[in-house]
C-alpha positions as CSV (number, residue, x, y, z in Angstrom):
1,M,23.9,-39.1,39.6
2,Q,21.6,-42.0,39.1
3,L,22.4,-45.1,37.2
4,E,20.0,-47.6,35.6
5,K,21.4,-50.9,34.2
6,R,19.8,-53.2,31.7
7,I,21.4,-56.4,30.5
8,E,20.1,-58.2,27.4
9,D,21.7,-60.8,25.1
10,N,25.3,-60.2,26.2
11,Q,24.9,-56.4,25.9
12,S,24.4,-53.9,28.7
13,T,23.0,-50.4,28.6
14,I,23.7,-48.1,31.5
15,T,21.6,-44.9,31.6
16,M,23.0,-42.0,33.5
17,S,21.1,-39.0,34.8
18,G,21.7,-35.9,36.9
19,G,25.2,-34.5,37.3
20,F,28.4,-36.6,37.1
21,T,31.2,-35.3,39.4
22,F,33.8,-36.7,41.8
23,S,31.2,-37.3,44.5
24,D,29.7,-40.0,42.2
25,N,32.8,-42.3,42.2
26,A,31.2,-44.8,44.5
27,V,28.1,-45.1,42.3
28,F,30.2,-45.3,39.2
29,R,32.0,-48.3,40.6
30,D,29.0,-50.3,39.6
31,V,29.8,-49.6,36.0
32,I,33.4,-50.8,36.5
33,T,32.1,-53.9,38.2
34,L,29.8,-54.6,35.3
35,I,32.6,-54.2,32.8
36,T,35.1,-56.4,34.7
37,S,32.6,-59.1,35.5
38,K,32.3,-59.9,31.8
39,A,28.5,-60.2,32.1
40,S,28.3,-58.5,28.8
41,R,30.5,-58.3,25.7
42,A,29.4,-54.8,24.9
43,V,28.4,-51.9,27.3
44,N,26.7,-48.8,26.1
45,I,26.7,-45.8,28.5
46,D,23.7,-43.6,27.6
47,V,24.4,-40.1,28.9
48,R,21.4,-38.3,27.5
49,G,20.0,-37.8,31.0
50,L,23.2,-36.1,32.3
51,N,22.9,-32.4,32.6
52,F,26.4,-31.8,33.9
53,I,29.8,-33.5,33.8
54,D,33.1,-32.3,35.2
55,S,36.7,-33.4,34.7
56,S,36.4,-36.1,37.3
57,G,33.4,-37.5,35.5
58,L,35.4,-37.5,32.3
59,G,38.2,-39.2,34.1
60,M,35.9,-41.9,35.4
61,L,34.7,-42.6,31.8
62,L,38.3,-42.9,30.8
63,L,38.9,-45.4,33.6
64,A,35.9,-47.4,32.3
65,R,37.3,-47.3,28.8
66,D,40.6,-48.7,30.1
67,E,38.9,-51.5,32.0
68,A,36.8,-52.4,29.0
69,K,39.8,-52.7,26.8
70,N,41.6,-54.8,29.4
71,H,38.6,-57.2,29.6
72,N,37.8,-57.3,25.9
73,V,34.5,-55.5,26.3
74,I,33.3,-53.0,23.7
75,L,32.4,-49.7,25.3
76,T,30.4,-47.0,23.6
77,L,29.0,-43.7,24.8
78,S,25.7,-42.4,23.4
79,R,23.3,-39.5,23.2
80,A,25.3,-36.7,24.7
81,V,23.6,-33.3,24.7
82,G,24.2,-29.9,26.0
83,Q,27.1,-29.3,28.4
84,V,28.0,-33.0,28.3
85,Q,28.4,-33.0,24.6
86,D,30.4,-29.8,24.8
87,M,32.8,-31.4,27.3
88,F,33.1,-34.5,25.1
89,E,34.1,-32.2,22.2
90,V,36.6,-30.2,24.3
91,A,38.2,-33.4,25.6
92,Q,38.1,-34.9,22.1
93,F,36.3,-38.0,23.3
94,E,35.4,-38.9,19.7
95,I,39.0,-39.9,19.3
96,L,39.0,-42.0,22.5
97,F,35.5,-43.6,22.4
98,A,33.0,-45.0,20.0
99,I,30.2,-42.4,20.3
100,K,26.7,-42.9,19.0
């Protein structure tokens, strides 16, 4: 998986691409660090570029949600398509996250 971060006016956008699996946990720590640093009040994770996510990837997004809540950061997910959107629906992420 690849991550691209952009911070503007207290808001961050993280664009993810490729596949998101357990092997990406070290890369995903950058997202957690961004959330816990309070560099932004709001973080949007744009998943449009992801072509695959497994249960570990879903779990890491849940960890990010918990960290955001603990640090008063608004976390949203956006632009899910294909298999990623299907996984979000099966996991009922629309209940757990603000999804754009």
